[in-house]
All heavy atoms as TSV, in Angstrom:
chain	resi	resn	atom	element	x	y	z
A	1	MET	N	N	-15.626	-37.724	10.475
A	1	MET	CA	C	-14.792	-37.705	9.291
A	1	MET	C	C	-15.314	-36.631	8.326
A	1	MET	O	O	-16.508	-36.519	8.095
A	1	MET	CB	C	-14.848	-39.077	8.609
A	1	MET	CG	C	-13.897	-39.207	7.491
A	1	MET	SD	S	-13.407	-40.916	7.444
A	1	MET	CE	C	-13.506	-41.293	5.774
A	2	SER	N	N	-14.394	-35.867	7.750
A	2	SER	CA	C	-14.781	-34.784	6.849
A	2	SER	C	C	-15.109	-35.327	5.459
A	2	SER	O	O	-14.461	-36.265	4.978
A	2	SER	CB	C	-13.634	-33.785	6.747
A	2	SER	OG	O	-13.932	-32.819	5.779
A	3	HIS	N	N	-16.088	-34.713	4.829
A	3	HIS	CA	C	-16.467	-35.135	3.478
A	3	HIS	C	C	-16.171	-34.047	2.452
A	3	HIS	O	O	-16.640	-34.140	1.327
A	3	HIS	CB	C	-17.956	-35.484	3.444
A	3	HIS	CG	C	-18.304	-36.617	4.347
A	3	HIS	ND1	N	-17.923	-37.913	4.108
A	3	HIS	CD2	C	-18.972	-36.638	5.523
A	3	HIS	CE1	C	-18.358	-38.689	5.084
A	3	HIS	NE2	N	-18.996	-37.934	5.961
A	4	SER	N	N	-15.394	-33.039	2.845
A	4	SER	CA	C	-15.112	-31.925	1.942
A	4	SER	C	C	-14.146	-32.358	0.838
A	4	SER	O	O	-13.237	-33.160	1.060
A	4	SER	CB	C	-14.489	-30.774	2.729
A	4	SER	OG	O	-14.117	-29.743	1.855
A	5	HIS	N	N	-14.339	-31.809	-0.351
A	5	HIS	CA	C	-13.460	-32.103	-1.482
A	5	HIS	C	C	-12.539	-30.941	-1.814
A	5	HIS	O	O	-11.915	-30.943	-2.878
A	5	HIS	CB	C	-14.306	-32.485	-2.709
A	5	HIS	CG	C	-15.036	-33.769	-2.532
A	5	HIS	ND1	N	-14.417	-35.001	-2.506
A	5	HIS	CD2	C	-16.348	-34.010	-2.326
A	5	HIS	CE1	C	-15.323	-35.945	-2.307
A	5	HIS	NE2	N	-16.509	-35.366	-2.191
A	6	ARG	N	N	-12.468	-29.942	-0.944
A	6	ARG	CA	C	-11.556	-28.803	-1.170
A	6	ARG	C	C	-10.123	-29.275	-1.016
A	6	ARG	O	O	-9.749	-29.828	0.010
A	6	ARG	CB	C	-11.834	-27.694	-0.165
A	6	ARG	CG	C	-12.992	-26.812	-0.559
A	6	ARG	CD	C	-13.208	-25.687	0.428
A	6	ARG	NE	N	-11.959	-25.014	0.770
A	6	ARG	CZ	C	-11.835	-24.162	1.773
A	6	ARG	NH1	N	-12.873	-23.900	2.538
A	6	ARG	NH2	N	-10.694	-23.580	2.018
A	7	ARG	N	N	-9.313	-29.038	-2.047
A	7	ARG	CA	C	-7.940	-29.524	-2.020
A	7	ARG	C	C	-6.933	-28.439	-1.639
A	7	ARG	O	O	-5.834	-28.752	-1.222
A	7	ARG	CB	C	-7.566	-30.093	-3.387
A	7	ARG	CG	C	-8.373	-31.300	-3.772
A	7	ARG	CD	C	-7.982	-32.502	-2.935
A	7	ARG	NE	N	-8.778	-33.662	-3.301
A	7	ARG	CZ	C	-9.373	-34.452	-2.421
A	7	ARG	NH1	N	-9.284	-34.208	-1.134
A	7	ARG	NH2	N	-10.065	-35.486	-2.828
A	8	THR	N	N	-7.277	-27.174	-1.841
A	8	THR	CA	C	-6.348	-26.085	-1.517
A	8	THR	C	C	-7.018	-25.142	-0.533
A	8	THR	O	O	-8.223	-24.909	-0.605
A	8	THR	CB	C	-5.931	-25.290	-2.766
A	8	THR	OG1	O	-7.088	-24.776	-3.388
A	8	THR	CG2	C	-5.158	-26.157	-3.733
A	9	SER	N	N	-6.222	-24.587	0.364
A	9	SER	CA	C	-6.782	-23.648	1.322
A	9	SER	C	C	-6.886	-22.272	0.678
A	9	SER	O	O	-6.173	-21.961	-0.277
A	9	SER	CB	C	-5.907	-23.584	2.569
A	9	SER	OG	O	-4.597	-23.201	2.228
A	10	ARG	N	N	-7.762	-21.464	1.207
A	10	ARG	CA	C	-8.004	-20.126	0.667
A	10	ARG	C	C	-6.824	-19.219	0.930
A	10	ARG	O	O	-6.209	-19.279	1.993
A	10	ARG	CB	C	-9.262	-19.557	1.321
A	10	ARG	CG	C	-9.605	-18.198	0.792
A	10	ARG	CD	C	-10.879	-17.656	1.369
A	10	ARG	NE	N	-10.961	-16.247	1.005
A	10	ARG	CZ	C	-11.746	-15.377	1.577
A	10	ARG	NH1	N	-12.540	-15.759	2.552
A	10	ARG	NH2	N	-11.762	-14.121	1.201
A	11	ARG	N	N	-6.503	-18.352	-0.027
A	11	ARG	CA	C	-5.435	-17.372	0.133
A	11	ARG	C	C	-6.041	-16.013	0.449
A	11	ARG	O	O	-7.048	-15.635	-0.161
A	11	ARG	CB	C	-4.620	-17.254	-1.156
A	11	ARG	CG	C	-3.784	-18.465	-1.449
A	11	ARG	CD	C	-3.036	-18.295	-2.738
A	11	ARG	NE	N	-2.317	-17.029	-2.734
A	11	ARG	CZ	C	-1.312	-16.748	-3.544
A	11	ARG	NH1	N	-0.913	-17.623	-4.414
A	11	ARG	NH2	N	-0.716	-15.586	-3.501
A	12	PHE	N	N	-5.438	-15.299	1.378
A	12	PHE	CA	C	-5.886	-13.956	1.736
A	12	PHE	C	C	-4.847	-12.973	1.221
A	12	PHE	O	O	-3.850	-12.713	1.892
A	12	PHE	CB	C	-6.060	-13.830	3.252
A	12	PHE	CG	C	-7.237	-14.612	3.771
A	12	PHE	CD1	C	-7.098	-15.931	4.136
A	12	PHE	CD2	C	-8.483	-14.017	3.870
A	12	PHE	CE1	C	-8.183	-16.657	4.599
A	12	PHE	CE2	C	-9.571	-14.740	4.340
A	12	PHE	CZ	C	-9.423	-16.055	4.700
A	13	ASP	N	N	-5.047	-12.460	0.011
A	13	ASP	CA	C	-4.102	-11.531	-0.598
A	13	ASP	C	C	-4.451	-10.099	-0.207
A	13	ASP	O	O	-5.623	-9.760	-0.050
A	13	ASP	CB	C	-4.134	-11.666	-2.119
A	13	ASP	CG	C	-3.584	-12.993	-2.600
A	13	ASP	OD1	O	-2.647	-13.505	-1.951
A	13	ASP	OD2	O	-4.088	-13.522	-3.607
A	14	PRO	N	N	-3.443	-9.235	-0.061
A	14	PRO	CA	C	-3.727	-7.838	0.270
A	14	PRO	C	C	-4.397	-7.122	-0.903
A	14	PRO	O	O	-4.179	-7.454	-2.065
A	14	PRO	CB	C	-2.350	-7.246	0.559
A	14	PRO	CG	C	-1.396	-8.124	-0.148
A	14	PRO	CD	C	-2.014	-9.494	-0.154
A	15	ASN	N	N	-5.212	-6.136	-0.579
A	15	ASN	CA	C	-5.931	-5.352	-1.585
A	15	ASN	C	C	-5.005	-4.238	-2.062
A	15	ASN	O	O	-5.052	-3.115	-1.569
A	15	ASN	CB	C	-7.207	-4.800	-0.946
A	15	ASN	CG	C	-8.043	-4.020	-1.910
A	15	ASN	OD1	O	-7.775	-3.999	-3.109
A	15	ASN	ND2	N	-9.058	-3.354	-1.398
A	16	VAL	N	N	-4.137	-4.541	-3.033
A	16	VAL	CA	C	-3.112	-3.598	-3.488
A	16	VAL	C	C	-3.625	-2.796	-4.674
A	16	VAL	O	O	-4.158	-3.352	-5.634
A	16	VAL	CB	C	-1.808	-4.338	-3.856
A	16	VAL	CG1	C	-0.788	-3.387	-4.435
A	16	VAL	CG2	C	-1.240	-5.030	-2.630
A	17	GLN	N	N	-3.479	-1.472	-4.571
A	17	GLN	CA	C	-3.881	-0.542	-5.631
A	17	GLN	C	C	-2.666	0.285	-6.040
A	17	GLN	O	O	-1.838	0.608	-5.207
A	17	GLN	CB	C	-4.949	0.434	-5.106
A	17	GLN	CG	C	-6.071	-0.197	-4.324
A	17	GLN	CD	C	-7.050	-0.909	-5.214
A	17	GLN	OE1	O	-7.272	-0.489	-6.340
A	17	GLN	NE2	N	-7.610	-1.979	-4.719
A	18	ARG	N	N	-2.594	0.643	-7.329
A	18	ARG	CA	C	-1.550	1.580	-7.772
A	18	ARG	C	C	-2.170	2.969	-7.771
A	18	ARG	O	O	-3.189	3.196	-8.417
A	18	ARG	CB	C	-1.049	1.209	-9.164
A	18	ARG	CG	C	-0.098	0.033	-9.113
A	18	ARG	CD	C	0.467	-0.351	-10.453
A	18	ARG	NE	N	1.193	0.691	-11.151
A	18	ARG	CZ	C	2.441	1.081	-10.882
A	18	ARG	NH1	N	3.099	0.520	-9.892
A	18	ARG	NH2	N	3.033	2.020	-11.596
A	19	LYS	N	N	-1.546	3.887	-7.029
A	19	LYS	CA	C	-2.135	5.218	-6.851
A	19	LYS	C	C	-1.060	6.269	-7.076
A	19	LYS	O	O	0.093	6.082	-6.695
A	19	LYS	CB	C	-2.706	5.324	-5.433
A	19	LYS	CG	C	-3.621	6.503	-5.233
A	19	LYS	CD	C	-4.593	6.218	-4.099
A	19	LYS	CE	C	-5.326	7.452	-3.647
A	19	LYS	NZ	N	-6.121	8.066	-4.676
A	20	ARG	N	N	-1.467	7.370	-7.687
A	20	ARG	CA	C	-0.547	8.462	-7.993
A	20	ARG	C	C	-0.827	9.619	-7.055
A	20	ARG	O	O	-1.981	10.031	-6.905
A	20	ARG	CB	C	-0.750	8.885	-9.443
A	20	ARG	CG	C	0.357	9.737	-9.994
A	20	ARG	CD	C	0.131	9.991	-11.463
A	20	ARG	NE	N	-0.859	11.039	-11.635
A	20	ARG	CZ	C	-0.843	11.943	-12.599
A	20	ARG	NH1	N	0.108	11.920	-13.517
A	20	ARG	NH2	N	-1.776	12.853	-12.675
A	21	TYR	N	N	0.227	10.128	-6.417
A	21	TYR	CA	C	0.109	11.260	-5.493
A	21	TYR	C	C	1.005	12.400	-5.959
A	21	TYR	O	O	2.111	12.162	-6.443
A	21	TYR	CB	C	0.556	10.864	-4.075
A	21	TYR	CG	C	-0.388	9.928	-3.345
A	21	TYR	CD1	C	-0.147	8.569	-3.307
A	21	TYR	CD2	C	-1.503	10.430	-2.685
A	21	TYR	CE1	C	-1.003	7.719	-2.623
A	21	TYR	CE2	C	-2.361	9.583	-1.997
A	21	TYR	CZ	C	-2.100	8.228	-1.976
A	21	TYR	OH	O	-2.949	7.398	-1.311
A	22	TRP	N	N	0.539	13.629	-5.762
A	22	TRP	CA	C	1.358	14.815	-6.029
A	22	TRP	C	C	2.211	15.083	-4.795
A	22	TRP	O	O	1.693	15.189	-3.690
A	22	TRP	CB	C	0.476	16.014	-6.340
A	22	TRP	CG	C	1.228	17.295	-6.474
A	22	TRP	CD1	C	1.200	18.344	-5.606
A	22	TRP	CD2	C	2.121	17.666	-7.529
A	22	TRP	NE1	N	2.020	19.341	-6.064
A	22	TRP	CE2	C	2.598	18.956	-7.235
A	22	TRP	CE3	C	2.567	17.024	-8.686
A	22	TRP	CZ2	C	3.502	19.615	-8.067
A	22	TRP	CZ3	C	3.462	17.679	-9.510
A	22	TRP	CH2	C	3.922	18.965	-9.198
A	23	LEU	N	N	3.522	15.173	-4.990
A	23	LEU	CA	C	4.461	15.420	-3.900
A	23	LEU	C	C	4.914	16.872	-4.009
A	23	LEU	O	O	5.821	17.192	-4.781
A	23	LEU	CB	C	5.645	14.450	-4.032
A	23	LEU	CG	C	6.468	14.142	-2.810
A	23	LEU	CD1	C	5.600	13.627	-1.675
A	23	LEU	CD2	C	7.537	13.121	-3.144
A	24	PRO	N	N	4.291	17.787	-3.252
A	24	PRO	CA	C	4.587	19.216	-3.418
A	24	PRO	C	C	6.024	19.584	-3.092
A	24	PRO	O	O	6.595	20.475	-3.713
A	24	PRO	CB	C	3.632	19.919	-2.442
A	24	PRO	CG	C	2.764	18.885	-1.859
A	24	PRO	CD	C	3.279	17.553	-2.243
A	25	GLY	N	N	6.635	18.911	-2.128
A	25	GLY	CA	C	8.007	19.228	-1.737
A	25	GLY	C	C	9.009	19.002	-2.856
A	25	GLY	O	O	10.043	19.674	-2.916
A	26	GLU	N	N	8.704	18.052	-3.750
A	26	GLU	CA	C	9.616	17.747	-4.856
A	26	GLU	C	C	9.068	18.206	-6.201
A	26	GLU	O	O	9.744	18.085	-7.217
A	26	GLU	CB	C	9.896	16.238	-4.889
A	26	GLU	CG	C	10.593	15.756	-3.627
A	26	GLU	CD	C	10.902	14.275	-3.674
A	26	GLU	OE1	O	10.898	13.685	-4.771
A	26	GLU	OE2	O	11.135	13.704	-2.594
A	27	GLY	N	N	7.837	18.716	-6.204
A	27	GLY	CA	C	7.246	19.218	-7.441
A	27	GLY	C	C	7.014	18.139	-8.486
A	27	GLY	O	O	7.159	18.383	-9.674
A	28	ARG	N	N	6.659	16.937	-8.052
A	28	ARG	CA	C	6.442	15.842	-9.003
A	28	ARG	C	C	5.404	14.870	-8.453
A	28	ARG	O	O	5.044	14.916	-7.290
A	28	ARG	CB	C	7.747	15.092	-9.280
A	28	ARG	CG	C	8.258	14.307	-8.087
A	28	ARG	CD	C	9.609	13.659	-8.366
A	28	ARG	NE	N	10.080	12.909	-7.223
A	28	ARG	CZ	C	10.084	11.574	-7.152
A	28	ARG	NH1	N	9.645	10.859	-8.150
A	28	ARG	NH2	N	10.542	10.974	-6.072
A	29	TYR	N	N	4.928	14.002	-9.344
A	29	TYR	CA	C	4.018	12.939	-8.947
A	29	TYR	C	C	4.829	11.705	-8.569
A	29	TYR	O	O	5.886	11.458	-9.143
A	29	TYR	CB	C	3.086	12.560	-10.100
A	29	TYR	CG	C	1.964	13.544	-10.327
A	29	TYR	CD1	C	2.048	14.512	-11.313
A	29	TYR	CD2	C	0.811	13.499	-9.555
A	29	TYR	CE1	C	1.022	15.412	-11.523
A	29	TYR	CE2	C	-0.228	14.394	-9.756
A	29	TYR	CZ	C	-0.114	15.346	-10.741
A	29	TYR	OH	O	-1.131	16.230	-10.942
A	30	VAL	N	N	4.323	10.938	-7.617
A	30	VAL	CA	C	4.906	9.636	-7.300
A	30	VAL	C	C	3.800	8.595	-7.429
A	30	VAL	O	O	2.650	8.853	-7.091
A	30	VAL	CB	C	5.522	9.576	-5.879
A	30	VAL	CG1	C	6.756	10.440	-5.789
A	30	VAL	CG2	C	4.533	9.979	-4.816
A	31	ARG	N	N	4.160	7.450	-7.957
A	31	ARG	CA	C	3.199	6.363	-8.124
A	31	ARG	C	C	3.569	5.282	-7.121
A	31	ARG	O	O	4.688	4.786	-7.113
A	31	ARG	CB	C	3.262	5.821	-9.552
A	31	ARG	CG	C	2.115	4.908	-9.892
A	31	ARG	CD	C	2.169	4.506	-11.348
A	31	ARG	NE	N	2.039	5.641	-12.239
A	31	ARG	CZ	C	0.883	6.084	-12.737
A	31	ARG	NH1	N	-0.227	5.496	-12.392
A	31	ARG	NH2	N	0.857	7.097	-13.561
A	32	LEU	N	N	2.613	4.940	-6.252
A	32	LEU	CA	C	2.860	3.973	-5.194
A	32	LEU	C	C	1.897	2.802	-5.311
A	32	LEU	O	O	0.735	2.984	-5.687
A	32	LEU	CB	C	2.682	4.625	-3.817
A	32	LEU	CG	C	3.560	5.832	-3.490
A	32	LEU	CD1	C	3.118	6.453	-2.181
A	32	LEU	CD2	C	5.015	5.435	-3.425
A	33	ALA	N	N	2.374	1.610	-4.997
A	33	ALA	CA	C	1.516	0.427	-4.905
A	33	ALA	C	C	1.185	0.247	-3.431
A	33	ALA	O	O	2.042	-0.136	-2.633
A	33	ALA	CB	C	2.221	-0.799	-5.457
A	34	LEU	N	N	-0.052	0.574	-3.058
A	34	LEU	CA	C	-0.456	0.596	-1.654
A	34	LEU	C	C	-1.653	-0.307	-1.415
A	34	LEU	O	O	-2.506	-0.458	-2.283
A	34	LEU	CB	C	-0.852	2.019	-1.248
A	34	LEU	CG	C	0.180	3.117	-1.398
A	34	LEU	CD1	C	-0.472	4.467	-1.173
A	34	LEU	CD2	C	1.307	2.907	-0.436
A	35	SER	N	N	-1.708	-0.853	-0.207
A	35	SER	CA	C	-2.907	-1.588	0.194
A	35	SER	C	C	-4.000	-0.563	0.522
A	35	SER	O	O	-3.727	0.626	0.718
A	35	SER	CB	C	-2.627	-2.461	1.413
A	35	SER	OG	O	-2.344	-1.662	2.532
A	36	ALA	N	N	-5.235	-1.017	0.603
A	36	ALA	CA	C	-6.342	-0.125	0.927
A	36	ALA	C	C	-6.137	0.513	2.301
A	36	ALA	O	O	-6.437	1.691	2.516
A	36	ALA	CB	C	-7.659	-0.884	0.882
A	37	ARG	N	N	-5.591	-0.253	3.239
A	37	ARG	CA	C	-5.305	0.274	4.586
A	37	ARG	C	C	-4.226	1.358	4.510
A	37	ARG	O	O	-4.314	2.385	5.198
A	37	ARG	CB	C	-4.849	-0.894	5.479
A	37	ARG	CG	C	-4.445	-0.519	6.871
A	37	ARG	CD	C	-5.641	-0.114	7.695
A	37	ARG	NE	N	-5.350	1.138	8.374
A	37	ARG	CZ	C	-6.241	1.974	8.867
A	37	ARG	NH1	N	-7.521	1.709	8.756
A	37	ARG	NH2	N	-5.889	3.068	9.463
A	38	ALA	N	N	-3.210	1.163	3.675
A	38	ALA	CA	C	-2.135	2.146	3.538
A	38	ALA	C	C	-2.647	3.440	2.903
A	38	ALA	O	O	-2.195	4.527	3.264
A	38	ALA	CB	C	-0.988	1.575	2.714
A	39	ILE	N	N	-3.601	3.342	1.978
A	39	ILE	CA	C	-4.184	4.535	1.363
A	39	ILE	C	C	-4.880	5.374	2.426
A	39	ILE	O	O	-4.762	6.598	2.446
A	39	ILE	CB	C	-5.150	4.148	0.221
A	39	ILE	CG1	C	-4.356	3.569	-0.953
A	39	ILE	CG2	C	-5.979	5.340	-0.231
A	39	ILE	CD1	C	-5.204	2.971	-2.045
A	40	LYS	N	N	-5.588	4.714	3.353
A	40	LYS	CA	C	-6.245	5.439	4.438
A	40	LYS	C	C	-5.219	6.112	5.348
A	40	LYS	O	O	-5.433	7.222	5.832
A	40	LYS	CB	C	-7.115	4.487	5.259
A	40	LYS	CG	C	-8.330	3.993	4.510
A	40	LYS	CD	C	-9.109	3.014	5.365
A	40	LYS	CE	C	-10.271	2.424	4.578
A	40	LYS	NZ	N	-11.008	1.429	5.357
A	41	THR	N	N	-4.086	5.440	5.580
A	41	THR	CA	C	-3.023	6.019	6.404
A	41	THR	C	C	-2.444	7.251	5.735
A	41	THR	O	O	-2.236	8.284	6.385
A	41	THR	CB	C	-1.910	4.974	6.652
A	41	THR	OG1	O	-2.482	3.846	7.301
A	41	THR	CG2	C	-0.803	5.545	7.508
A	42	VAL	N	N	-2.177	7.185	4.422
A	42	VAL	CA	C	-1.656	8.334	3.681
A	42	VAL	C	C	-2.651	9.489	3.746
A	42	VAL	O	O	-2.262	10.646	3.913
A	42	VAL	CB	C	-1.341	7.952	2.218
A	42	VAL	CG1	C	-1.035	9.185	1.380
A	42	VAL	CG2	C	-0.177	6.978	2.166
A	43	ASP	N	N	-3.937	9.200	3.637
A	43	ASP	CA	C	-4.954	10.247	3.699
A	43	ASP	C	C	-4.961	10.938	5.060
A	43	ASP	O	O	-5.229	12.133	5.150
A	43	ASP	CB	C	-6.341	9.671	3.409
A	43	ASP	CG	C	-6.518	9.282	1.943
A	43	ASP	OD1	O	-5.679	9.708	1.115
A	43	ASP	OD2	O	-7.468	8.556	1.642
A	44	SER	N	N	-4.660	10.188	6.120
A	44	SER	CA	C	-4.716	10.782	7.461
A	44	SER	C	C	-3.430	11.519	7.833
A	44	SER	O	O	-3.489	12.587	8.428
A	44	SER	CB	C	-5.048	9.715	8.506
A	44	SER	OG	O	-3.994	8.795	8.622
A	45	ILE	N	N	-2.241	10.978	7.488
A	45	ILE	CA	C	-0.986	11.629	7.896
A	45	ILE	C	C	-0.421	12.544	6.825
A	45	ILE	O	O	0.466	13.345	7.112
A	45	ILE	CB	C	0.088	10.605	8.322
A	45	ILE	CG1	C	0.577	9.776	7.133
A	45	ILE	CG2	C	-0.402	9.724	9.438
A	45	ILE	CD1	C	1.764	8.898	7.442
A	46	GLY	N	N	-0.887	12.417	5.589
A	46	GLY	CA	C	-0.383	13.253	4.504
A	46	GLY	C	C	0.688	12.526	3.709
A	46	GLY	O	O	1.405	11.676	4.228
A	47	ILE	N	N	0.818	12.899	2.444
A	47	ILE	CA	C	1.748	12.211	1.546
A	47	ILE	C	C	3.202	12.481	1.913
A	47	ILE	O	O	4.046	11.599	1.815
A	47	ILE	CB	C	1.449	12.554	0.056
A	47	ILE	CG1	C	2.341	11.742	-0.886
A	47	ILE	CG2	C	1.593	14.034	-0.200
A	47	ILE	CD1	C	2.147	10.247	-0.826
A	48	GLU	N	N	3.509	13.695	2.365
A	48	GLU	CA	C	4.902	14.017	2.718
A	48	GLU	C	C	5.377	13.138	3.877
A	48	GLU	O	O	6.480	12.586	3.841
A	48	GLU	CB	C	5.031	15.495	3.101
A	48	GLU	CG	C	4.718	16.465	1.981
A	48	GLU	CD	C	5.851	16.640	0.982
A	48	GLU	OE1	O	6.941	16.069	1.194
A	48	GLU	OE2	O	5.637	17.337	-0.019
A	49	ALA	N	N	4.555	13.000	4.916
A	49	ALA	CA	C	4.919	12.174	6.069
A	49	ALA	C	C	4.989	10.702	5.668
A	49	ALA	O	O	5.867	9.970	6.147
A	49	ALA	CB	C	3.911	12.368	7.191
A	50	ALA	N	N	4.102	10.271	4.787
A	50	ALA	CA	C	4.102	8.874	4.352
A	50	ALA	C	C	5.366	8.553	3.560
A	50	ALA	O	O	5.985	7.504	3.762
A	50	ALA	CB	C	2.867	8.584	3.514
A	51	VAL	N	N	5.763	9.457	2.675
A	51	VAL	CA	C	6.991	9.251	1.892
A	51	VAL	C	C	8.205	9.252	2.812
A	51	VAL	O	O	9.135	8.461	2.629
A	51	VAL	CB	C	7.109	10.322	0.779
A	51	VAL	CG1	C	8.494	10.340	0.167
A	51	VAL	CG2	C	6.059	10.062	-0.301
A	52	ALA	N	N	8.198	10.112	3.827
A	52	ALA	CA	C	9.299	10.134	4.788
A	52	ALA	C	C	9.397	8.792	5.513
A	52	ALA	O	O	10.497	8.275	5.731
A	52	ALA	CB	C	9.106	11.268	5.789
A	53	ARG	N	N	8.249	8.194	5.881
A	53	ARG	CA	C	8.251	6.885	6.540
A	53	ARG	C	C	8.785	5.806	5.623
A	53	ARG	O	O	9.550	4.934	6.034
A	53	ARG	CB	C	6.832	6.488	6.954
A	53	ARG	CG	C	6.358	7.106	8.229
A	53	ARG	CD	C	5.044	6.431	8.632
A	53	ARG	NE	N	4.388	7.161	9.692
A	53	ARG	CZ	C	3.240	6.787	10.242
A	53	ARG	NH1	N	2.621	5.707	9.811
A	53	ARG	NH2	N	2.706	7.503	11.212
A	54	ILE	N	N	8.370	5.846	4.343
A	54	ILE	CA	C	8.830	4.851	3.383
A	54	ILE	C	C	10.342	4.937	3.215
A	54	ILE	O	O	11.049	3.923	3.215
A	54	ILE	CB	C	8.114	5.038	2.020
A	54	ILE	CG1	C	6.631	4.722	2.161
A	54	ILE	CG2	C	8.736	4.173	0.950
A	54	ILE	CD1	C	5.776	5.154	0.971
A	55	ARG	N	N	10.851	6.165	3.085
A	55	ARG	CA	C	12.296	6.346	2.914
A	55	ARG	C	C	13.075	5.964	4.164
A	55	ARG	O	O	14.185	5.440	4.072
A	55	ARG	CB	C	12.593	7.789	2.522
A	55	ARG	CG	C	12.180	8.082	1.101
A	55	ARG	CD	C	12.500	9.486	0.685
A	55	ARG	NE	N	12.230	9.665	-0.731
A	55	ARG	CZ	C	11.827	10.800	-1.275
A	55	ARG	NH1	N	11.660	11.869	-0.517
A	55	ARG	NH2	N	11.594	10.869	-2.578
A	56	ALA	N	N	12.504	6.217	5.348
A	56	ALA	CA	C	13.177	5.849	6.601
A	56	ALA	C	C	13.327	4.334	6.710
A	56	ALA	O	O	14.293	3.852	7.308
A	56	ALA	CB	C	12.383	6.389	7.793
A	57	ARG	N	N	12.383	3.600	6.129
A	57	ARG	CA	C	12.447	2.144	6.154
A	57	ARG	C	C	13.354	1.586	5.050
A	57	ARG	O	O	13.533	0.377	4.945
A	57	ARG	CB	C	11.046	1.567	5.982
A	57	ARG	CG	C	10.574	0.834	7.214
A	57	ARG	CD	C	9.274	0.122	7.015
A	57	ARG	NE	N	8.176	1.072	7.022
A	57	ARG	CZ	C	7.224	1.126	6.102
A	57	ARG	NH1	N	7.204	0.303	5.103
A	57	ARG	NH2	N	6.267	2.025	6.182
A	58	GLY	N	N	13.883	2.476	4.206
A	58	GLY	CA	C	14.781	2.035	3.136
A	58	GLY	C	C	14.093	1.809	1.808
A	58	GLY	O	O	14.696	1.295	0.879
A	59	GLY	N	N	12.836	2.214	1.700
A	59	GLY	CA	C	12.097	2.044	0.448
A	59	GLY	C	C	12.440	3.131	-0.544
A	59	GLY	O	O	12.886	4.213	-0.193
A	60	LYS	N	N	12.232	2.821	-1.823
A	60	LYS	CA	C	12.535	3.779	-2.900
A	60	LYS	C	C	11.247	4.459	-3.325
A	60	LYS	O	O	10.226	3.800	-3.538
A	60	LYS	CB	C	13.148	3.027	-4.082
A	60	LYS	CG	C	13.557	3.892	-5.228
A	60	LYS	CD	C	14.233	3.041	-6.290
A	60	LYS	CE	C	14.428	3.837	-7.561
A	60	LYS	NZ	N	13.187	3.960	-8.343
A	61	VAL	N	N	11.299	5.787	-3.456
A	61	VAL	CA	C	10.138	6.548	-3.912
A	61	VAL	C	C	10.549	7.401	-5.093
A	61	VAL	O	O	11.546	8.068	-5.058
A	61	VAL	CB	C	9.566	7.449	-2.790
A	61	VAL	CG1	C	8.402	8.273	-3.324
A	61	VAL	CG2	C	9.116	6.598	-1.636
């Protein structure tokens, strides 16, 4: 029989950061709310490709 008094289970929330990127193709900055994993993806594929992926999925940038 368990003797624990924990009443709620732990929540695993994503590590979301607000980050500003310069978008050279449009000559402006974009501010994105990204997880830490997504920031690493943007760093590897580039901001232009990342924005293209977001727009292809129907997201607003």
